[in-house]
PASE-504390 format. One record per residue: residue number from 1; x, y, z negated of N, C-alpha, C in turn. Coordinates in nm, 3 decimals. Example, Ala and Ser with C-alpha at 12.3 -4.5 7.8 and 13.67 -1.06 7.14 Angstrom:
BEGIN
     i       nc1       nc2       nc3      cac1      cac2      cac3       cc1       cc2       cc3
     1     1.319    -0.569    -0.780     1.230    -0.450    -0.780     1.320    -0.330    -0.780
     2     1.285    -0.225    -0.708     1.367    -0.106    -0.714     1.290     0.003    -0.787
This chain:
BEGIN
     i       nc1       nc2       nc3      cac1      cac2      cac3       cc1       cc2       cc3
     1    -3.225     3.293    -1.524    -3.125     3.369    -1.459    -3.006     3.277    -1.430
     2    -2.946     3.346    -1.304    -2.811     3.284    -1.263    -2.699     3.378    -1.260
     3    -2.579     3.334    -1.290    -2.466     3.416    -1.282    -2.420     3.391    -1.153
     4    -2.385     3.505    -1.093    -2.340     3.504    -0.934    -2.175     3.451    -0.940
     5    -2.135     3.371    -0.854    -2.001     3.315    -0.845    -1.916     3.373    -0.740
     6    -1.977     3.439    -0.637    -1.911     3.499    -0.543    -1.978     3.620    -0.481
     7    -1.890     3.709    -0.417    -1.945     3.836    -0.362    -1.870     3.854    -0.216
     8    -1.960     3.901    -0.089    -1.908     3.920     0.022    -1.907     4.093     0.007
     9    -1.773     4.134    -0.007    -1.750     4.269    -0.045    -1.744     4.368     0.077
    10    -1.736     4.309     0.193    -1.691     4.395     0.309    -1.634     4.316     0.427
    11    -1.593     4.387     0.526    -1.608     4.543     0.521    -1.732     4.564     0.601
    12    -1.783     4.691     0.575    -1.901     4.752     0.657    -1.889     4.737     0.808
    13    -1.986     4.706     0.867    -2.014     4.664     1.018    -1.901     4.594     1.057
    14    -1.883     4.473     0.987    -1.774     4.364     1.002    -1.840     4.221     1.024
    15    -1.973     4.217     1.051    -2.022     4.080     1.041    -2.072     4.016     0.910
    16    -2.093     4.103     0.805    -2.118     4.061     0.676    -2.272     4.005     0.677
    17    -2.348     4.080     0.740    -2.513     4.020     0.724    -2.505     3.899     0.812
    18    -2.430     3.863     0.912    -2.427     3.746     1.008    -2.380     3.640     0.885
    19    -2.275     3.671     0.821    -2.211     3.575     0.742    -2.329     3.525     0.618
    20    -2.372     3.634     0.542    -2.476     3.609     0.459    -2.582     3.539     0.503
    21    -2.650     3.566     0.602    -2.747     3.506     0.660    -2.709     3.350     0.687
    22    -2.610     3.304     0.737    -2.563     3.161     0.766    -2.528     3.111     0.639
    23    -2.455     3.178     0.538    -2.438     3.108     0.410    -2.559     3.077     0.339
    24    -2.663     3.153     0.349    -2.772     3.148     0.283    -2.858     3.026     0.337
    25    -2.824     2.986     0.423    -2.906     2.856     0.511    -2.837     2.725     0.438
    26    -2.713     2.741     0.381    -2.654     2.627     0.318    -2.727     2.584     0.204
    27    -2.762     2.442     0.182    -2.842     2.404     0.082    -2.775     2.424    -0.073
    28    -2.658     2.447    -0.082    -2.580     2.452    -0.196    -2.560     2.593    -0.241
    29    -2.591     2.690    -0.137    -2.576     2.840    -0.162    -2.681     2.911    -0.172
    30    -2.713     3.006    -0.286    -2.807     3.100    -0.258    -2.760     3.260    -0.264
    31    -2.821     3.328    -0.177    -2.789     3.466    -0.165    -2.929     3.540    -0.174
    32    -2.939     3.657    -0.248    -3.064     3.754    -0.217    -3.062     3.787    -0.065
    33    -3.181     3.812    -0.014    -3.201     3.874     0.119    -3.145     4.023     0.132
    34    -3.148     4.095     0.027    -3.120     4.239     0.043    -2.974     4.261    -0.025
    35    -2.900     4.369     0.011    -2.780     4.414    -0.057    -2.820     4.475    -0.203
    36    -2.750     4.433    -0.312    -2.785     4.471    -0.422    -2.742     4.609    -0.462
    37    -2.626     4.632    -0.413    -2.544     4.766    -0.450    -2.532     4.792    -0.630
    38    -2.498     4.676    -0.689    -2.507     4.687    -0.822    -2.387     4.759    -0.867
    39    -2.260     4.716    -0.815    -2.143     4.767    -0.861    -2.091     4.887    -0.802
    40    -2.177     4.932    -0.700    -2.122     5.067    -0.634    -2.205     5.184    -0.664
    41    -2.344     5.159    -0.702    -2.409     5.286    -0.727    -2.450     5.282    -0.877
    42    -2.421     5.403    -0.944    -2.455     5.423    -1.103    -2.592     5.392    -1.142
    43    -2.693     5.419    -1.062    -2.823     5.405    -1.121    -2.838     5.249    -1.113
    44    -2.803     5.186    -1.024    -2.816     5.021    -1.017    -2.745     4.974    -1.145
    45    -2.612     5.015    -1.162    -2.536     4.939    -1.257    -2.593     4.974    -1.401
    46    -2.652     5.087    -1.412    -2.719     5.129    -1.536    -2.823     5.046    -1.579
    47    -2.867     4.959    -1.491    -2.974     4.869    -1.501    -2.926     4.760    -1.590
    48    -2.813     4.719    -1.582    -2.752     4.625    -1.664    -2.733     4.481    -1.606
    49    -2.661     4.398    -1.673    -2.631     4.272    -1.614    -2.752     4.176    -1.642
    50    -2.843     4.180    -1.725    -2.964     4.098    -1.723    -3.036     4.138    -1.607
    51    -3.047     4.266    -1.571    -3.137     4.312    -1.423    -3.063     4.230    -1.336
    52    -2.929     4.245    -1.312    -2.846     4.212    -1.212    -2.865     4.045    -1.198
    53    -2.855     3.982    -1.305    -2.859     3.825    -1.277    -3.012     3.807    -1.253
    54    -3.106     3.872    -1.286    -3.255     3.846    -1.261    -3.257     3.836    -1.104
    55    -3.198     3.931    -1.027    -3.204     3.904    -0.872    -3.172     3.789    -0.809
    56    -3.116     3.696    -0.899    -3.063     3.557    -0.842    -3.146     3.443    -0.901
    57    -3.264     3.504    -0.936    -3.371     3.394    -1.002    -3.391     3.279    -0.937
    58    -3.424     3.300    -0.799    -3.482     3.169    -0.737    -3.359     3.080    -0.670
    59    -3.255     3.085    -0.733    -3.126     3.018    -0.722    -3.143     2.866    -0.781
    60    -3.246     2.816    -0.792    -3.283     2.693    -0.872    -3.203     2.569    -0.770
    61    -3.118     2.504    -0.826    -3.050     2.382    -0.746    -2.920     2.428    -0.673
    62    -2.900     2.559    -0.637    -2.772     2.608    -0.582    -2.664     2.595    -0.655
    63    -2.537     2.550    -0.626    -2.418     2.549    -0.719    -2.324     2.663    -0.701
    64    -2.362     2.757    -0.606    -2.303     2.864    -0.567    -2.370     2.981    -0.536
    65    -2.387     3.097    -0.604    -2.468     3.201    -0.607    -2.385     3.316    -0.590
    66    -2.442     3.410    -0.469    -2.352     3.510    -0.435    -2.451     3.631    -0.402
    67    -2.378     3.747    -0.356    -2.451     3.852    -0.296    -2.349     3.916    -0.193
    68    -2.419     3.992    -0.091    -2.348     4.048     0.010    -2.385     4.208    -0.008
    69    -2.273     4.301    -0.030    -2.287     4.444    -0.021    -2.154     4.502     0.022
    70    -2.141     4.519     0.144    -2.001     4.558     0.212    -1.952     4.692     0.164
    71    -2.031     4.768     0.109    -1.967     4.894     0.042    -1.875     4.885    -0.073
    72    -1.891     4.742    -0.115    -1.791     4.720    -0.243    -1.640     4.723    -0.239
    73    -1.616     4.687    -0.079    -1.473     4.714    -0.065    -1.422     4.844    -0.076
    74    -1.501     4.955    -0.052    -1.458     5.086    -0.037    -1.461     5.130    -0.223
    75    -1.388     5.079    -0.272    -1.388     5.062    -0.423    -1.356     5.207    -0.501
    76    -1.262     5.285    -0.447    -1.210     5.395    -0.541    -1.255     5.539    -0.484
    77    -1.360     5.549    -0.424    -1.390     5.686    -0.363    -1.554     5.711    -0.391
    78    -1.561     5.818    -0.427    -1.713     5.867    -0.449    -1.770     5.892    -0.297
    79    -1.908     5.872    -0.275    -1.976     5.879    -0.137    -2.104     5.913    -0.145
    80    -2.155     5.912    -0.016    -2.321     5.954    -0.020    -2.384     5.835    -0.076
    81    -2.517     5.881    -0.110    -2.622     5.774    -0.140    -2.571     5.723    -0.295
    82    -2.530     5.793    -0.373    -2.466     5.748    -0.513    -2.357     5.643    -0.519
    83    -2.280     5.631    -0.407    -2.167     5.532    -0.419    -2.056     5.598    -0.520
    84    -2.017     5.518    -0.598    -1.938     5.578    -0.728    -1.786     5.470    -0.736
    85    -1.685     5.552    -0.759    -1.562     5.455    -0.758    -1.551     5.359    -0.890
    86    -1.448     5.291    -0.879    -1.428     5.209    -0.994    -1.494     5.061    -0.981
    87    -1.525     5.031    -0.853    -1.604     4.891    -0.826    -1.526     4.777    -0.858
    88    -1.404     4.774    -0.822    -1.318     4.636    -0.847    -1.325     4.626    -0.998
    89    -1.302     4.723    -1.066    -1.268     4.707    -1.230    -1.415     4.671    -1.278
    90    -1.525     4.722    -1.217    -1.639     4.684    -1.269    -1.668     4.535    -1.275
    91    -1.635     4.503    -1.138    -1.675     4.348    -1.108    -1.593     4.267    -1.210
    92    -1.474     4.305    -1.210    -1.381     4.225    -1.305    -1.419     4.213    -1.428
    93    -1.458     4.345    -1.473    -1.482     4.336    -1.630    -1.591     4.241    -1.666
    94    -1.706     4.233    -1.581    -1.822     4.160    -1.603    -1.797     4.014    -1.552
    95    -1.736     3.997    -1.436    -1.713     3.856    -1.389    -1.570     3.837    -1.346
    96    -1.486     3.808    -1.435    -1.338     3.793    -1.412    -1.305     3.672    -1.320
    97    -1.394     3.570    -1.303    -1.378     3.451    -1.236    -1.448     3.456    -1.089
    98    -1.482     3.580    -1.060    -1.544     3.601    -0.936    -1.477     3.542    -0.803
    99    -1.538     3.495    -0.707    -1.439     3.478    -0.571    -1.513     3.594    -0.485
   100    -1.426     3.635    -0.404    -1.451     3.748    -0.313    -1.435     3.727    -0.171
   101    -1.519     3.731    -0.086    -1.508     3.729     0.062    -1.492     3.858     0.116
   102    -1.397     3.885     0.208    -1.378     3.997     0.281    -1.346     3.966     0.435
   103    -1.423     4.051     0.541    -1.400     4.040     0.664    -1.356     4.171     0.713
   104    -1.231     4.167     0.784    -1.191     4.295     0.824    -1.207     4.291     0.964
   105    -1.239     4.405     1.036    -1.270     4.449     1.162    -1.167     4.553     1.218
   106    -1.132     4.536     1.335    -1.064     4.646     1.401    -1.100     4.781     1.346
   107    -1.026     4.848     1.275    -1.084     4.963     1.211    -1.123     5.098     1.306
   108    -1.082     5.077     1.414    -1.124     5.179     1.519    -1.266     5.137     1.581
   109    -1.280     5.023     1.599    -1.420     4.981     1.656    -1.513     4.978     1.537
   110    -1.469     4.944     1.412    -1.559     4.963     1.299    -1.600     5.107     1.261
   111    -1.520     5.196     1.291    -1.545     5.327     1.264    -1.647     5.380     1.356
   112    -1.638     5.355     1.489    -1.734     5.387     1.605    -1.854     5.318     1.555
   113    -1.857     5.192     1.524    -1.975     5.127     1.489    -2.073     5.186     1.359
   114    -1.986     5.225     1.273    -2.029     5.299     1.161    -2.083     5.434     1.177
   115    -2.026     5.497     1.273    -2.076     5.634     1.312    -2.203     5.606     1.375
   116    -2.179     5.479     1.489    -2.332     5.489     1.548    -2.438     5.442     1.468
   117    -2.403     5.383     1.358    -2.507     5.340     1.257    -2.566     5.458     1.188
   118    -2.494     5.537     1.159    -2.535     5.683     1.113    -2.663     5.734     1.190
   119    -2.624     5.752     1.314    -2.741     5.792     1.406    -2.835     5.698     1.428
   120    -2.817     5.576     1.435    -2.912     5.479     1.457    -3.040     5.458     1.333
   121    -2.964     5.483     1.218    -3.049     5.482     1.096    -3.125     5.614     1.063
   122    -3.102     5.713     1.131    -3.161     5.843     1.106    -3.079     5.921     1.021
   123    -2.965     5.891     0.968    -2.890     5.972     0.877    -2.840     6.095     0.944
   124    -2.820     6.079     1.089    -2.758     6.191     1.156    -2.831     6.194     1.282
   125    -2.840     6.311     1.331    -2.929     6.329     1.452    -2.853     6.285     1.562
   126    -2.923     6.226     1.672    -2.872     6.170     1.797    -2.823     6.302     1.889
   127    -2.856     6.408     1.852    -2.802     6.536     1.918    -2.663     6.549     1.913
   128    -2.607     6.483     1.798    -2.470     6.507     1.765    -2.388     6.392     1.829
   129    -2.291     6.410     1.896    -2.193     6.312     1.968    -2.113     6.243     1.869
   130    -2.083     6.121     1.905    -1.983     6.031     1.833    -1.852     6.112     1.807
   131    -1.809     6.165     1.925    -1.685     6.234     1.917    -1.687     6.349     1.816
   132    -1.772     6.424     1.803    -1.800     6.524     1.712    -1.796     6.442     1.553
   133    -1.871     6.347     1.542    -1.890     6.275     1.422    -1.768     6.220     1.374
   134    -1.687     6.172     1.459    -1.562     6.100     1.430    -1.440     6.184     1.413
   135    -1.424     6.294     1.499    -1.303     6.363     1.488    -1.330     6.503     1.510
   136    -1.447     6.553     1.525    -1.469     6.680     1.554    -1.544     6.760     1.455
   137    -1.633     6.866     1.495    -1.686     6.956     1.395    -1.784     6.896     1.307
   138    -1.834     6.781     1.345    -1.945     6.718     1.273    -1.880     6.624     1.170
   139    -1.753     6.615     1.164    -1.699     6.487     1.073    -1.740     6.512     0.933
   140    -1.755     6.617     0.890    -1.801     6.639     0.751    -1.931     6.556     0.706
   141    -2.016     6.529     0.814    -2.139     6.445     0.792    -2.104     6.299     0.785
   142    -2.003     6.245     0.840    -1.968     6.118     0.839    -1.863     6.086     0.716
   143    -1.814     6.180     0.652    -1.691     6.175     0.550    -1.780     6.108     0.435
   144    -1.881     6.166     0.384    -1.939     6.106     0.263    -1.979     5.959     0.284
   145    -1.983     5.918     0.391    -2.023     5.764     0.414    -1.889     5.693     0.435
   146    -1.797     5.742     0.424    -1.659     5.665     0.446    -1.632     5.634     0.555
   147    -1.684     5.678     0.679    -1.681     5.621     0.835    -1.537     5.602     0.856
   148    -1.443     5.689     0.831    -1.300     5.679     0.873    -1.236     5.604     0.752
   149    -1.268     5.642     0.616    -1.188     5.587     0.501    -1.189     5.448     0.485
   150    -1.315     5.402     0.515    -1.329     5.260     0.478    -1.247     5.168     0.566
   151    -1.174     5.223     0.674    -1.099     5.146     0.768    -0.933     5.132     0.707
   152    -0.913     5.186     0.607    -0.791     5.179     0.551    -0.768     5.061     0.443
   153    -0.764     4.957     0.505    -0.817     4.817     0.442    -0.697     4.799     0.327
   154    -0.572     4.821     0.361    -0.464     4.791     0.266    -0.458     4.868     0.143
   155    -0.525     4.984     0.134    -0.536     5.064     0.031    -0.661     4.998    -0.069
   156    -0.773     4.971    -0.001    -0.879     4.911    -0.057    -0.846     4.773    -0.133
   157    -0.777     4.690    -0.056    -0.736     4.551    -0.093    -0.662     4.540    -0.206
   158    -0.557     4.662    -0.218    -0.445     4.659    -0.318    -0.532     4.672    -0.469
   159    -0.646     4.762    -0.457    -0.715     4.781    -0.588    -0.795     4.642    -0.625
   160    -0.829     4.541    -0.531    -0.874     4.426    -0.572    -0.773     4.325    -0.611
   161    -0.647     4.326    -0.557    -0.548     4.251    -0.590    -0.476     4.298    -0.732
   162    -0.521     4.437    -0.789    -0.487     4.465    -0.924    -0.555     4.367    -1.025
   163    -0.671     4.331    -0.996    -0.776     4.248    -1.084    -0.802     4.096    -1.036
   164    -0.780     4.059    -0.926    -0.811     3.910    -0.885    -0.673     3.853    -0.835
   165    -0.684     3.740    -0.856    -0.546     3.645    -0.797    -0.583     3.618    -0.678
   166    -0.483     3.576    -0.580    -0.510     3.539    -0.456    -0.594     3.440    -0.427
   167    -0.599     3.344    -0.521    -0.689     3.245    -0.511    -0.849     3.254    -0.511
   168    -0.873     3.398    -0.546    -0.995     3.454    -0.571    -1.038     3.536    -0.439
   169    -0.942     3.553    -0.349    -0.971     3.635    -0.240    -0.978     3.537    -0.112
   170    -1.072     3.572    -0.037    -1.069     3.493     0.110    -1.099     3.606     0.199
   171    -0.969     3.632     0.287    -0.983     3.740     0.376    -0.966     3.684     0.519
   172    -1.044     3.734     0.599    -1.057     3.689     0.740    -1.069     3.794     0.848
   173    -1.043     3.772     0.961    -1.057     3.882     1.073    -1.185     3.862     1.142
   174    -1.263     3.959     1.176    -1.360     3.968     1.246    -1.337     3.915     1.386
   175    -1.235     3.964     1.463    -1.243     3.920     1.592    -1.166     3.780     1.618
   176    -1.056     3.771     1.520    -0.973     3.653     1.544    -1.053     3.513     1.487
   177    -1.109     3.557     1.379    -1.189     3.424     1.316    -1.328     3.415     1.342
   178    -1.416     3.533     1.301    -1.559     3.495     1.301    -1.606     3.495     1.442
   179    -1.562     3.595     1.524    -1.600     3.595     1.665    -1.545     3.471     1.742
   180    -1.419     3.447     1.714    -1.339     3.342     1.791    -1.357     3.211     1.775
   181    -1.406     3.185     1.642    -1.475     3.037     1.614    -1.543     3.053     1.482
   182    -1.671     3.083     1.499    -1.765     3.108     1.395    -1.782     2.991     1.305
   183    -1.790     2.870     1.366    -1.824     2.748     1.288    -1.681     2.738     1.193
   184    -1.583     2.738     1.247    -1.465     2.707     1.173    -1.438     2.821     1.062
   185    -1.490     2.934     1.081    -1.479     3.037     0.980    -1.582     3.000     0.881
   186    -1.705     2.957     0.914    -1.814     2.919     0.808    -1.761     2.804     0.735
   187    -1.704     2.713     0.778    -1.614     2.587     0.720    -1.527     2.638     0.604
   188    -1.452     2.759     0.650    -1.349     2.786     0.572    -1.398     2.867     0.449
   189    -1.528     2.922     0.468    -1.583     2.983     0.349    -1.640     2.880     0.259
   190    -1.697     2.768     0.310    -1.755     2.662     0.216    -1.636     2.586     0.165
   191    -1.519     2.581     0.220    -1.414     2.519     0.151    -1.365     2.608     0.021
   192    -1.362     2.735     0.064    -1.313     2.851    -0.050    -1.420     2.853    -0.164
   193    -1.561     2.818    -0.127    -1.653     2.823    -0.232    -1.669     2.675    -0.290
   194    -1.590     2.581    -0.226    -1.617     2.441    -0.300    -1.757     2.393    -0.268
   195    -1.813     2.399    -0.150    -1.943     2.343    -0.123    -1.915     2.250    -0.001
   196    -2.009     2.153     0.041    -2.000     2.085     0.159    -1.981     2.175     0.297
   197    -1.845     2.135     0.341    -1.827     2.202     0.472    -1.883     2.163     0.589
   198    -1.965     2.031     0.567    -2.005     1.962     0.708    -2.138     2.029     0.762
   199    -2.189     2.111     0.698    -2.327     2.178     0.718    -2.319     2.222     0.869
   200    -2.442     2.207     0.935    -2.439     2.228     1.075    -2.446     2.384     1.124
   201    -2.514     2.467     1.034    -2.521     2.622     1.047    -2.594     2.637     1.190
   202    -2.711     2.618     1.189    -2.787     2.613     1.333    -2.782     2.762     1.388
   203    -2.793     2.837     1.297    -2.813     2.995     1.329    -2.685     3.056     1.371
   204    -2.560     2.998     1.370    -2.428     3.067     1.377    -2.424     3.144     1.509
   205    -2.502     3.122     1.624    -2.493     3.193     1.744    -2.582     3.284     1.763
   206    -2.670     3.327     1.655    -2.773     3.422     1.644    -2.709     3.565     1.607
   207    -2.744     3.673     1.678    -2.692     3.802     1.638    -2.794     3.844     1.540
   208    -2.738     3.897     1.458    -2.815     3.958     1.312    -2.801     4.110     1.318
   209    -2.921     4.186     1.269    -2.895     4.326     1.251    -2.875     4.411     1.370
   210    -2.913     4.382     1.475    -2.903     4.466     1.586    -3.015     4.590     1.596
   211    -2.956     4.696     1.644    -3.073     4.819     1.646    -3.112     4.840     1.799
   212    -3.232     4.884     1.828    -3.291     4.864     1.942    -3.381     5.005     1.938
   213    -3.332     5.111     1.942    -3.418     5.227     1.945    -3.372     5.317     2.054
   214    -3.463     5.393     2.122    -3.406     5.461     2.214    -3.365     5.616     2.164
   215    -3.317     5.698     2.252    -3.275     5.829     2.197    -3.386     5.903     2.145
   216    -3.495     5.895     2.236    -3.625     5.970     2.182    -3.681     5.934     2.072
   217    -3.674     5.789     2.044    -3.724     5.739     1.924    -3.637     5.773     1.805
   218    -3.512     5.790     1.827    -3.400     5.819     1.721    -3.430     5.955     1.665
   219    -3.460     6.055     1.783    -3.486     6.191     1.755    -3.612     6.224     1.668
   220    -3.717     6.137     1.707    -3.842     6.151     1.637    -3.823     6.102     1.506
   221    -3.752     5.998     1.499    -3.734     5.926     1.343    -3.656     6.011     1.251
   222    -3.551     6.094     1.317    -3.469     6.177     1.246    -3.560     6.320     1.183
   223    -3.656     6.343     1.278    -3.733     6.469     1.242    -3.838     6.432     1.149
   224    -3.885     6.306     1.166    -3.995     6.259     1.082    -3.965     6.123     1.020
   225    -3.889     6.139     0.914    -3.832     6.012     0.862    -3.950     5.926     0.784
   226    -4.057     5.980     0.735    -4.177     5.902     0.687    -4.230     5.811     0.785
   227    -4.229     5.846     0.911    -4.299     5.789     1.026    -4.184     5.691     1.102
   228    -4.068     5.681     1.052    -3.958     5.610     1.120    -3.990     5.469     1.142
   229    -4.042     5.377     1.055    -4.099     5.240     1.080    -4.188     5.232     1.205
   230    -4.288     5.319     1.199    -4.389     5.311     1.306    -4.324     5.363     1.441
   231    -4.245     5.457     1.434    -4.180     5.522     1.566    -4.096     5.397     1.634
   232    -4.031     5.319     1.525    -3.931     5.218     1.587    -4.018     5.100     1.645
   233    -4.121     5.066     1.578    -4.201     4.976     1.628    -4.269     4.988     1.749
   234    -4.314     5.121     1.773    -4.363     5.141     1.913    -4.242     5.168     2.016
   235    -4.147     5.244     1.974    -4.035     5.254     2.079    -3.990     5.126     2.124
   236    -3.967     5.022     2.038    -3.904     4.869     2.079    -3.984     4.827     2.217
   237    -4.104     4.849     2.209    -4.184     4.788     2.312    -4.147     4.855     2.475
   238    -4.124     4.978     2.467    -4.115     5.030     2.604    -3.989     5.117     2.629
   239    -3.899     5.138     2.531    -3.787     5.230     2.553    -3.659     5.146     2.550
   240    -3.557     5.211     2.628    -3.415     5.164     2.640    -3.340     5.187     2.515
   241    -3.280     5.088     2.452    -3.211     5.130     2.327    -3.085     5.212     2.356
   242    -3.071     5.328     2.273    -2.971     5.424     2.293    -2.837     5.392     2.212
   243    -2.744     5.384     2.291    -2.578     5.345     2.231    -2.512     5.465     2.246
   244    -2.483     5.546     2.138    -2.414     5.661     2.171    -2.256     5.638     2.212
   245    -2.226     5.695     2.330    -2.094     5.663     2.389    -1.986     5.752     2.293
   246    -1.857     5.697     2.326    -1.749     5.778     2.242    -1.642     5.768     2.361
   247    -1.554     5.894     2.345    -1.458     5.898     2.468    -1.331     5.825     2.440
   248    -1.251     5.805     2.551    -1.150     5.744     2.530    -1.038     5.817     2.441
   249    -1.050     5.968     2.454    -0.948     6.038     2.371    -0.976     6.017     2.223
   250    -1.094     5.998     2.174    -1.134     5.980     2.046    -1.087     5.839     1.992
   251    -1.106     5.736     2.081    -1.054     5.614     2.051    -0.898     5.622     2.016
   252    -0.826     5.680     2.134    -0.680     5.698     2.109    -0.630     5.769     1.992
   253    -0.700     5.845     1.964    -0.673     5.934     1.849    -0.697     5.872     1.711
   254    -0.803     5.764     1.694    -0.800     5.700     1.594    -0.722     5.585     1.603
   255    -0.665     5.535     1.712    -0.575     5.437     1.685    -0.452     5.454     1.622
   256    -0.399     5.603     1.650    -0.294     5.650     1.613    -0.312     5.684     1.456
   257    -0.427     5.721     1.411    -0.439     5.735     1.287    -0.424     5.604     1.184
   258    -0.477     5.508     1.257    -0.475     5.380     1.166    -0.354     5.303     1.172
   259    -0.278     5.334     1.290    -0.151     5.249     1.300    -0.083     5.223     1.204
   260    -0.047     5.317     1.113     0.042     5.281     0.973    -0.018     5.183     0.876
   261    -0.150     5.206     0.869    -0.222     5.139     0.772    -0.251     5.007     0.811
   262    -0.251     4.989     0.952    -0.265     4.843     0.998    -0.147     4.767     0.975
   263    -0.010     4.835     0.997     0.104     4.765     0.969     0.114     4.727     0.833
   264     0.073     4.806     0.733     0.081     4.773     0.594    -0.003     4.676     0.554
   265    -0.121     4.663     0.627    -0.227     4.549     0.589    -0.163     4.410     0.634
   266    -0.096     4.412     0.766    -0.055     4.284     0.823     0.084     4.239     0.730
   267     0.145     4.329     0.683     0.261     4.285     0.599     0.197     4.232     0.476
   268     0.101     4.291     0.419     0.033     4.247     0.277    -0.007     4.112     0.313
   269    -0.080     4.090     0.418    -0.145     3.971     0.416    -0.049     3.863     0.504
   270     0.077     3.895     0.550     0.152     3.803     0.613     0.078     3.742     0.745
   271     0.001     3.826     0.814    -0.054     3.782     0.918    -0.114     3.907     0.993
   272    -0.103     3.891     1.140    -0.157     4.012     1.210    -0.284     3.962     1.280
   273    -0.354     4.070     1.321    -0.483     4.051     1.395    -0.468     4.059     1.542
   274    -0.449     3.938     1.613    -0.428     3.943     1.753    -0.509     3.987     1.837
   275    -0.631     3.997     1.797    -0.742     4.054     1.862    -0.793     4.193     1.863
   276    -0.730     4.257     1.769    -0.730     4.412     1.765    -0.649     4.483     1.861
   277    -0.723     4.577     1.916    -0.646     4.653     2.022    -0.527     4.711     1.990
   278    -0.412     4.714     2.056    -0.282     4.763     2.018    -0.280     4.916     1.959
   279    -0.200     4.948     1.887    -0.188     5.085     1.832    -0.088     5.160     1.892
């Protein structure tokens, strides 16, 4: 068994899958292919530390071992699918020396992407608009998944700062860092993890985790979840992917909602996100 030395804790819909994919390519780093959800789901945590460390068993030869579960950032709230509060405290109690990586995306575009994800994964019917899901009559369907709440980054990071030193936290911006200069961001992560930063990262330009299902395919998959993998496989061959639209009014509303929290975040980090849209 191997003890994990780092976690990619979030944010959801902020490039964490891309980051994990590329870091796993590094010969000195090992990450499981799947999100483990050990610290955020009570049933997983109940399996115990031995079970958790067994998930890193193939890590022979790697000097840094970690995992990616972006729901960890949403530390202090209960949510859908067994999400439980107290995540930061549980991580620290078990691994006080853990290093933590966090990517922060413009909370408005992150919320829109998260709402789309609920539709694209069949959790919500494509008959429901993004406007209704984000700020309208269907917002109750999004709330248990933290679609809006996960974007109040300062509040979530404060909980981690209670337990972990600044040297244990690596926080970057999705737009300013990961998108603008992916190689430099990967090298920054390598330096943070104390591994060779000269690795080429051949897959850094590849898009990871893209959904490509039509509106008809999504409707069928929502109605017949047991057949969803088959429906997607067939649909992908001949249908145009559906990307639910969002109105400018909803985007403007969300910008106003997040403006105070963004100002608090920038003061906390001593840095602004220059590529986030102005509030």
